[in-house]
PyMOL commands that place a pseudoatom at each C-alpha (Angstrom):
pseudoatom trace, name=CA, resn=MET, resi=1, chain=A, elem=C, hetatm=0, pos=[53.570, 121.273, 139.121]
pseudoatom trace, name=CA, resn=GLN, resi=2, chain=A, elem=C, hetatm=0, pos=[53.332, 125.701, 138.934]
pseudoatom trace, name=CA, resn=GLN, resi=3, chain=A, elem=C, hetatm=0, pos=[54.141, 124.895, 134.954]
pseudoatom trace, name=CA, resn=ASN, resi=4, chain=A, elem=C, hetatm=0, pos=[51.212, 122.308, 134.940]
pseudoatom trace, name=CA, resn=ALA, resi=5, chain=A, elem=C, hetatm=0, pos=[48.866, 124.988, 135.986]
pseudoatom trace, name=CA, resn=GLN, resi=6, chain=A, elem=C, hetatm=0, pos=[50.424, 127.803, 134.249]
pseudoatom trace, name=CA, resn=ARG, resi=7, chain=A, elem=C, hetatm=0, pos=[50.311, 125.111, 130.901]
pseudoatom trace, name=CA, resn=ILE, resi=8, chain=A, elem=C, hetatm=0, pos=[46.973, 124.799, 131.675]
pseudoatom trace, name=CA, resn=GLU, resi=9, chain=A, elem=C, hetatm=0, pos=[45.695, 128.175, 133.144]
pseudoatom trace, name=CA, resn=GLN, resi=10, chain=A, elem=C, hetatm=0, pos=[47.361, 129.692, 129.241]
pseudoatom trace, name=CA, resn=ALA, resi=11, chain=A, elem=C, hetatm=0, pos=[45.114, 127.071, 127.166]
pseudoatom trace, name=CA, resn=LEU, resi=12, chain=A, elem=C, hetatm=0, pos=[42.190, 127.606, 128.343]
pseudoatom trace, name=CA, resn=VAL, resi=13, chain=A, elem=C, hetatm=0, pos=[43.076, 131.631, 127.907]
pseudoatom trace, name=CA, resn=ARG, resi=14, chain=A, elem=C, hetatm=0, pos=[43.762, 130.578, 124.194]
pseudoatom trace, name=CA, resn=ALA, resi=15, chain=A, elem=C, hetatm=0, pos=[40.901, 128.558, 123.536]
pseudoatom trace, name=CA, resn=GLU, resi=16, chain=A, elem=C, hetatm=0, pos=[38.343, 130.682, 124.914]
pseudoatom trace, name=CA, resn=HIS, resi=17, chain=A, elem=C, hetatm=0, pos=[40.345, 133.691, 123.225]
pseudoatom trace, name=CA, resn=ASP, resi=18, chain=A, elem=C, hetatm=0, pos=[39.711, 130.900, 119.924]
pseudoatom trace, name=CA, resn=CYS, resi=19, chain=A, elem=C, hetatm=0, pos=[35.840, 130.388, 120.587]
pseudoatom trace, name=CA, resn=VAL, resi=20, chain=A, elem=C, hetatm=0, pos=[35.964, 133.761, 120.509]
pseudoatom trace, name=CA, resn=GLN, resi=21, chain=A, elem=C, hetatm=0, pos=[36.847, 134.444, 117.143]
pseudoatom trace, name=CA, resn=ALA, resi=22, chain=A, elem=C, hetatm=0, pos=[34.934, 131.954, 115.678]
pseudoatom trace, name=CA, resn=GLY, resi=23, chain=A, elem=C, hetatm=0, pos=[32.145, 133.216, 117.165]
pseudoatom trace, name=CA, resn=GLN, resi=24, chain=A, elem=C, hetatm=0, pos=[31.634, 130.609, 119.472]
pseudoatom trace, name=CA, resn=ARG, resi=25, chain=A, elem=C, hetatm=0, pos=[30.890, 130.653, 123.382]
pseudoatom trace, name=CA, resn=LEU, resi=26, chain=A, elem=C, hetatm=0, pos=[32.719, 128.823, 125.598]
pseudoatom trace, name=CA, resn=THR, resi=27, chain=A, elem=C, hetatm=0, pos=[30.538, 129.027, 128.908]
pseudoatom trace, name=CA, resn=SER, resi=28, chain=A, elem=C, hetatm=0, pos=[31.628, 128.146, 132.066]
pseudoatom trace, name=CA, resn=LYS, resi=29, chain=A, elem=C, hetatm=0, pos=[30.115, 124.281, 132.362]
pseudoatom trace, name=CA, resn=ARG, resi=30, chain=A, elem=C, hetatm=0, pos=[32.776, 123.431, 129.002]
pseudoatom trace, name=CA, resn=LYS, resi=31, chain=A, elem=C, hetatm=0, pos=[35.448, 125.411, 129.974]
pseudoatom trace, name=CA, resn=HIS, resi=32, chain=A, elem=C, hetatm=0, pos=[35.680, 123.509, 133.279]
pseudoatom trace, name=CA, resn=ILE, resi=33, chain=A, elem=C, hetatm=0, pos=[35.291, 120.042, 130.636]
pseudoatom trace, name=CA, resn=LEU, resi=34, chain=A, elem=C, hetatm=0, pos=[37.477, 121.572, 128.623]
pseudoatom trace, name=CA, resn=GLN, resi=35, chain=A, elem=C, hetatm=0, pos=[40.127, 122.357, 131.637]
pseudoatom trace, name=CA, resn=LEU, resi=36, chain=A, elem=C, hetatm=0, pos=[39.371, 118.155, 133.157]
pseudoatom trace, name=CA, resn=LEU, resi=37, chain=A, elem=C, hetatm=0, pos=[40.847, 117.190, 130.308]
pseudoatom trace, name=CA, resn=LEU, resi=38, chain=A, elem=C, hetatm=0, pos=[43.560, 119.527, 130.204]
pseudoatom trace, name=CA, resn=GLU, resi=39, chain=A, elem=C, hetatm=0, pos=[44.548, 118.015, 134.313]
pseudoatom trace, name=CA, resn=ALA, resi=40, chain=A, elem=C, hetatm=0, pos=[44.293, 114.465, 132.804]
pseudoatom trace, name=CA, resn=ARG, resi=41, chain=A, elem=C, hetatm=0, pos=[46.984, 112.259, 132.893]
pseudoatom trace, name=CA, resn=ALA, resi=42, chain=A, elem=C, hetatm=0, pos=[45.065, 110.001, 130.106]
pseudoatom trace, name=CA, resn=PRO, resi=43, chain=A, elem=C, hetatm=0, pos=[42.128, 109.991, 128.131]
pseudoatom trace, name=CA, resn=LEU, resi=44, chain=A, elem=C, hetatm=0, pos=[38.908, 110.125, 130.029]
pseudoatom trace, name=CA, resn=SER, resi=45, chain=A, elem=C, hetatm=0, pos=[35.362, 108.279, 129.187]
pseudoatom trace, name=CA, resn=ALA, resi=46, chain=A, elem=C, hetatm=0, pos=[32.283, 111.135, 129.703]
pseudoatom trace, name=CA, resn=TYR, resi=47, chain=A, elem=C, hetatm=0, pos=[31.519, 108.903, 132.669]
pseudoatom trace, name=CA, resn=GLU, resi=48, chain=A, elem=C, hetatm=0, pos=[35.045, 109.798, 134.091]
pseudoatom trace, name=CA, resn=ILE, resi=49, chain=A, elem=C, hetatm=0, pos=[34.549, 113.197, 133.050]
pseudoatom trace, name=CA, resn=ILE, resi=50, chain=A, elem=C, hetatm=0, pos=[31.257, 113.374, 134.966]
pseudoatom trace, name=CA, resn=ASP, resi=51, chain=A, elem=C, hetatm=0, pos=[32.475, 111.497, 138.119]
pseudoatom trace, name=CA, resn=ARG, resi=52, chain=A, elem=C, hetatm=0, pos=[35.083, 114.102, 137.625]
pseudoatom trace, name=CA, resn=TYR, resi=53, chain=A, elem=C, hetatm=0, pos=[33.092, 117.189, 137.103]
pseudoatom trace, name=CA, resn=ALA, resi=54, chain=A, elem=C, hetatm=0, pos=[31.210, 116.585, 139.908]
pseudoatom trace, name=CA, resn=GLU, resi=55, chain=A, elem=C, hetatm=0, pos=[34.599, 115.757, 142.439]
pseudoatom trace, name=CA, resn=ALA, resi=56, chain=A, elem=C, hetatm=0, pos=[35.707, 119.459, 140.931]
pseudoatom trace, name=CA, resn=PHE, resi=57, chain=A, elem=C, hetatm=0, pos=[32.927, 121.685, 140.892]
pseudoatom trace, name=CA, resn=GLY, resi=58, chain=A, elem=C, hetatm=0, pos=[30.075, 120.486, 142.787]
pseudoatom trace, name=CA, resn=THR, resi=59, chain=A, elem=C, hetatm=0, pos=[27.354, 119.438, 140.011]
pseudoatom trace, name=CA, resn=LYS, resi=60, chain=A, elem=C, hetatm=0, pos=[26.276, 116.503, 138.450]
pseudoatom trace, name=CA, resn=LEU, resi=61, chain=A, elem=C, hetatm=0, pos=[25.990, 117.184, 134.589]
pseudoatom trace, name=CA, resn=PRO, resi=62, chain=A, elem=C, hetatm=0, pos=[23.553, 114.633, 132.857]
pseudoatom trace, name=CA, resn=ALA, resi=63, chain=A, elem=C, hetatm=0, pos=[25.616, 112.648, 130.684]
pseudoatom trace, name=CA, resn=MET, resi=64, chain=A, elem=C, hetatm=0, pos=[23.685, 113.988, 127.071]
pseudoatom trace, name=CA, resn=SER, resi=65, chain=A, elem=C, hetatm=0, pos=[25.380, 117.362, 128.296]
pseudoatom trace, name=CA, resn=VAL, resi=66, chain=A, elem=C, hetatm=0, pos=[28.373, 116.276, 128.570]
pseudoatom trace, name=CA, resn=TYR, resi=67, chain=A, elem=C, hetatm=0, pos=[28.553, 114.906, 124.794]
pseudoatom trace, name=CA, resn=ARG, resi=68, chain=A, elem=C, hetatm=0, pos=[27.367, 118.154, 123.167]
pseudoatom trace, name=CA, resn=MET, resi=69, chain=A, elem=C, hetatm=0, pos=[29.882, 120.379, 125.889]
pseudoatom trace, name=CA, resn=LEU, resi=70, chain=A, elem=C, hetatm=0, pos=[32.750, 117.410, 123.994]
pseudoatom trace, name=CA, resn=GLN, resi=71, chain=A, elem=C, hetatm=0, pos=[30.801, 117.336, 120.755]
pseudoatom trace, name=CA, resn=PHE, resi=72, chain=A, elem=C, hetatm=0, pos=[31.743, 121.411, 120.965]
pseudoatom trace, name=CA, resn=LEU, resi=73, chain=A, elem=C, hetatm=0, pos=[35.413, 120.855, 121.886]
pseudoatom trace, name=CA, resn=ALA, resi=74, chain=A, elem=C, hetatm=0, pos=[36.143, 118.746, 118.640]
pseudoatom trace, name=CA, resn=ASP, resi=75, chain=A, elem=C, hetatm=0, pos=[33.754, 120.488, 116.521]
pseudoatom trace, name=CA, resn=ASN, resi=76, chain=A, elem=C, hetatm=0, pos=[36.087, 123.402, 118.198]
pseudoatom trace, name=CA, resn=LYS, resi=77, chain=A, elem=C, hetatm=0, pos=[39.164, 122.174, 117.658]
pseudoatom trace, name=CA, resn=LEU, resi=78, chain=A, elem=C, hetatm=0, pos=[40.251, 122.211, 121.476]
pseudoatom trace, name=CA, resn=ALA, resi=79, chain=A, elem=C, hetatm=0, pos=[39.443, 118.436, 121.909]
pseudoatom trace, name=CA, resn=HIS, resi=80, chain=A, elem=C, hetatm=0, pos=[40.043, 115.320, 120.005]
pseudoatom trace, name=CA, resn=LYS, resi=81, chain=A, elem=C, hetatm=0, pos=[37.575, 111.433, 120.375]
pseudoatom trace, name=CA, resn=LEU, resi=82, chain=A, elem=C, hetatm=0, pos=[39.682, 108.437, 120.383]
pseudoatom trace, name=CA, resn=GLU, resi=83, chain=A, elem=C, hetatm=0, pos=[37.221, 106.027, 118.427]
pseudoatom trace, name=CA, resn=THR, resi=84, chain=A, elem=C, hetatm=0, pos=[38.454, 103.544, 119.522]
pseudoatom trace, name=CA, resn=THR, resi=85, chain=A, elem=C, hetatm=0, pos=[38.561, 103.620, 122.800]
pseudoatom trace, name=CA, resn=ASN, resi=86, chain=A, elem=C, hetatm=0, pos=[35.602, 106.205, 122.778]
pseudoatom trace, name=CA, resn=GLN, resi=87, chain=A, elem=C, hetatm=0, pos=[37.594, 108.597, 124.868]
pseudoatom trace, name=CA, resn=TYR, resi=88, chain=A, elem=C, hetatm=0, pos=[37.473, 112.003, 124.639]
pseudoatom trace, name=CA, resn=LEU, resi=89, chain=A, elem=C, hetatm=0, pos=[41.497, 113.854, 125.634]
pseudoatom trace, name=CA, resn=ALA, resi=90, chain=A, elem=C, hetatm=0, pos=[42.370, 117.779, 125.132]
pseudoatom trace, name=CA, resn=CYS, resi=91, chain=A, elem=C, hetatm=0, pos=[44.340, 119.229, 122.202]
pseudoatom trace, name=CA, resn=SER, resi=92, chain=A, elem=C, hetatm=0, pos=[48.114, 118.973, 122.773]
pseudoatom trace, name=CA, resn=HIS, resi=93, chain=A, elem=C, hetatm=0, pos=[48.300, 121.938, 120.341]
pseudoatom trace, name=CA, resn=ILE, resi=94, chain=A, elem=C, hetatm=0, pos=[45.646, 124.708, 121.856]
pseudoatom trace, name=CA, resn=ALA, resi=95, chain=A, elem=C, hetatm=0, pos=[47.910, 126.758, 122.976]
pseudoatom trace, name=CA, resn=CYS, resi=96, chain=A, elem=C, hetatm=0, pos=[49.824, 126.634, 120.124]
pseudoatom trace, name=CA, resn=GLU, resi=97, chain=A, elem=C, hetatm=0, pos=[50.646, 129.519, 117.045]
pseudoatom trace, name=CA, resn=HIS, resi=98, chain=A, elem=C, hetatm=0, pos=[51.850, 127.125, 114.380]
pseudoatom trace, name=CA, resn=GLU, resi=99, chain=A, elem=C, hetatm=0, pos=[49.541, 126.231, 111.737]
pseudoatom trace, name=CA, resn=HIS, resi=100, chain=A, elem=C, hetatm=0, pos=[48.774, 122.250, 113.231]
pseudoatom trace, name=CA, resn=SER, resi=101, chain=A, elem=C, hetatm=0, pos=[49.411, 118.564, 110.808]
pseudoatom trace, name=CA, resn=VAL, resi=102, chain=A, elem=C, hetatm=0, pos=[46.917, 116.565, 111.138]
pseudoatom trace, name=CA, resn=PRO, resi=103, chain=A, elem=C, hetatm=0, pos=[46.623, 114.331, 114.720]
pseudoatom trace, name=CA, resn=GLN, resi=104, chain=A, elem=C, hetatm=0, pos=[47.495, 110.547, 114.204]
pseudoatom trace, name=CA, resn=PHE, resi=105, chain=A, elem=C, hetatm=0, pos=[47.251, 109.445, 117.639]
pseudoatom trace, name=CA, resn=LEU, resi=106, chain=A, elem=C, hetatm=0, pos=[49.648, 107.050, 119.582]
pseudoatom trace, name=CA, resn=ILE, resi=107, chain=A, elem=C, hetatm=0, pos=[47.658, 104.873, 122.283]
pseudoatom trace, name=CA, resn=CYS, resi=108, chain=A, elem=C, hetatm=0, pos=[49.381, 101.897, 124.613]
pseudoatom trace, name=CA, resn=ASP, resi=109, chain=A, elem=C, hetatm=0, pos=[47.374, 98.967, 125.182]
pseudoatom trace, name=CA, resn=LYS, resi=110, chain=A, elem=C, hetatm=0, pos=[48.302, 98.825, 128.894]
pseudoatom trace, name=CA, resn=CYS, resi=111, chain=A, elem=C, hetatm=0, pos=[48.992, 101.640, 130.686]
pseudoatom trace, name=CA, resn=HIS, resi=112, chain=A, elem=C, hetatm=0, pos=[46.921, 103.612, 128.217]
pseudoatom trace, name=CA, resn=LYS, resi=113, chain=A, elem=C, hetatm=0, pos=[49.518, 106.805, 127.545]
pseudoatom trace, name=CA, resn=VAL, resi=114, chain=A, elem=C, hetatm=0, pos=[48.576, 108.451, 124.235]
pseudoatom trace, name=CA, resn=GLU, resi=115, chain=A, elem=C, hetatm=0, pos=[50.674, 110.098, 121.980]
pseudoatom trace, name=CA, resn=GLU, resi=116, chain=A, elem=C, hetatm=0, pos=[49.489, 112.980, 119.385]
pseudoatom trace, name=CA, resn=LEU, resi=117, chain=A, elem=C, hetatm=0, pos=[51.700, 113.165, 116.740]
pseudoatom trace, name=CA, resn=GLY, resi=118, chain=A, elem=C, hetatm=0, pos=[51.138, 115.508, 113.585]
pseudoatom trace, name=CA, resn=LEU, resi=119, chain=A, elem=C, hetatm=0, pos=[51.365, 114.039, 110.210]
pseudoatom trace, name=CA, resn=ARG, resi=120, chain=A, elem=C, hetatm=0, pos=[52.453, 116.446, 107.167]
pseudoatom trace, name=CA, resn=ARG, resi=121, chain=A, elem=C, hetatm=0, pos=[50.404, 117.695, 104.504]
pseudoatom trace, name=CA, resn=GLU, resi=122, chain=A, elem=C, hetatm=0, pos=[51.628, 116.163, 102.311]
pseudoatom trace, name=CA, resn=LEU, resi=123, chain=A, elem=C, hetatm=0, pos=[51.443, 112.498, 103.482]
pseudoatom trace, name=CA, resn=VAL, resi=124, chain=A, elem=C, hetatm=0, pos=[47.341, 113.074, 104.211]
pseudoatom trace, name=CA, resn=ASP, resi=125, chain=A, elem=C, hetatm=0, pos=[47.154, 114.225, 100.792]
pseudoatom trace, name=CA, resn=GLU, resi=126, chain=A, elem=C, hetatm=0, pos=[48.461, 111.373, 99.688]
pseudoatom trace, name=CA, resn=LEU, resi=127, chain=A, elem=C, hetatm=0, pos=[46.853, 109.005, 101.328]
pseudoatom trace, name=CA, resn=HIS, resi=128, chain=A, elem=C, hetatm=0, pos=[43.297, 110.850, 100.432]
pseudoatom trace, name=CA, resn=ASN, resi=129, chain=A, elem=C, hetatm=0, pos=[44.420, 110.748, 96.899]
pseudoatom trace, name=CA, resn=SER, resi=130, chain=A, elem=C, hetatm=0, pos=[44.725, 106.919, 96.796]
pseudoatom trace, name=CA, resn=VAL, resi=131, chain=A, elem=C, hetatm=0, pos=[41.684, 106.704, 98.381]
pseudoatom trace, name=CA, resn=ALA, resi=132, chain=A, elem=C, hetatm=0, pos=[40.133, 108.771, 96.396]
pseudoatom trace, name=CA, resn=ARG, resi=133, chain=A, elem=C, hetatm=0, pos=[41.522, 106.817, 93.564]
pseudoatom trace, name=CA, resn=SER, resi=134, chain=A, elem=C, hetatm=0, pos=[40.049, 103.673, 94.873]
pseudoatom trace, name=CA, resn=GLY, resi=135, chain=A, elem=C, hetatm=0, pos=[36.604, 104.991, 94.851]
pseudoatom trace, name=CA, resn=PHE, resi=136, chain=A, elem=C, hetatm=0, pos=[36.342, 104.981, 98.303]
pseudoatom trace, name=CA, resn=THR, resi=137, chain=A, elem=C, hetatm=0, pos=[34.549, 107.951, 100.097]
pseudoatom trace, name=CA, resn=LEU, resi=138, chain=A, elem=C, hetatm=0, pos=[36.709, 108.833, 103.891]
pseudoatom trace, name=CA, resn=VAL, resi=139, chain=A, elem=C, hetatm=0, pos=[34.647, 110.249, 106.330]
pseudoatom trace, name=CA, resn=SER, resi=140, chain=A, elem=C, hetatm=0, pos=[37.333, 110.715, 109.068]
pseudoatom trace, name=CA, resn=GLN, resi=141, chain=A, elem=C, hetatm=0, pos=[41.339, 111.570, 108.457]
pseudoatom trace, name=CA, resn=GLN, resi=142, chain=A, elem=C, hetatm=0, pos=[41.849, 110.779, 111.979]
pseudoatom trace, name=CA, resn=LEU, resi=143, chain=A, elem=C, hetatm=0, pos=[44.363, 107.651, 112.711]
pseudoatom trace, name=CA, resn=GLU, resi=144, chain=A, elem=C, hetatm=0, pos=[44.726, 105.771, 116.039]
pseudoatom trace, name=CA, resn=LEU, resi=145, chain=A, elem=C, hetatm=0, pos=[47.759, 103.281, 116.315]
pseudoatom trace, name=CA, resn=HIS, resi=146, chain=A, elem=C, hetatm=0, pos=[47.518, 101.214, 119.165]
pseudoatom trace, name=CA, resn=GLY, resi=147, chain=A, elem=C, hetatm=0, pos=[50.690, 99.476, 120.487]
pseudoatom trace, name=CA, resn=LEU, resi=148, chain=A, elem=C, hetatm=0, pos=[52.760, 99.657, 124.273]
pseudoatom trace, name=CA, resn=CYS, resi=149, chain=A, elem=C, hetatm=0, pos=[54.357, 103.154, 124.690]
pseudoatom trace, name=CA, resn=SER, resi=150, chain=A, elem=C, hetatm=0, pos=[58.462, 103.075, 125.812]
pseudoatom trace, name=CA, resn=SER, resi=151, chain=A, elem=C, hetatm=0, pos=[57.945, 102.617, 129.372]
pseudoatom trace, name=CA, resn=CYS, resi=152, chain=A, elem=C, hetatm=0, pos=[55.072, 99.310, 129.223]
pseudoatom trace, name=CA, resn=ASN, resi=153, chain=A, elem=C, hetatm=0, pos=[58.145, 97.709, 125.938]
pseudoatom trace, name=CA, resn=GLY, resi=154, chain=A, elem=C, hetatm=0, pos=[60.749, 97.899, 128.304]
pseudoatom trace, name=CA, resn=GLY, resi=155, chain=A, elem=C, hetatm=0, pos=[62.180, 101.400, 126.908]
pseudoatom trace, name=CA, resn=LYS, resi=156, chain=A, elem=C, hetatm=0, pos=[62.835, 99.503, 123.165]
pseudoatom trace, name=CA, resn=SER, resi=157, chain=A, elem=C, hetatm=0, pos=[61.389, 101.534, 120.875]
for i in range(1, 157): cmd.bond("trace and resi %d" % i, "trace and resi %d" % (i + 1))
show_as sticks, trace
zoom trace
């Protein structure tokens, strides 16, 4: 438990630092929402965040404010929005020092666990080139793959 609290605190400190470096402000409300995402074991909807925020911080936030704060976190690469489920999760690489790959999400349709994996830049470039050759304009390169995690699949890979 102590290790998880340290990991969350480290991520919050790094998020604040990165925002300052980018000329952005990680306000206390934004930071609290990021904290809730970091503490969550599964992605959260905006309304789940509203409920958890009220429990944890004693204040109920309007939905539009939560959506704006989540958009800020996503724009600053601190959180991701899962388009297929309309839920949010903290970026698993906030406190990393290395360059990040393009995120890909493995979503378990049974237990709702989400694993963030990175795609190699070469693979993403190949995909972009293939899409461009078809005349299609790619708006988002985020991949969300649904299936069953090894726990829900009886340990099978």
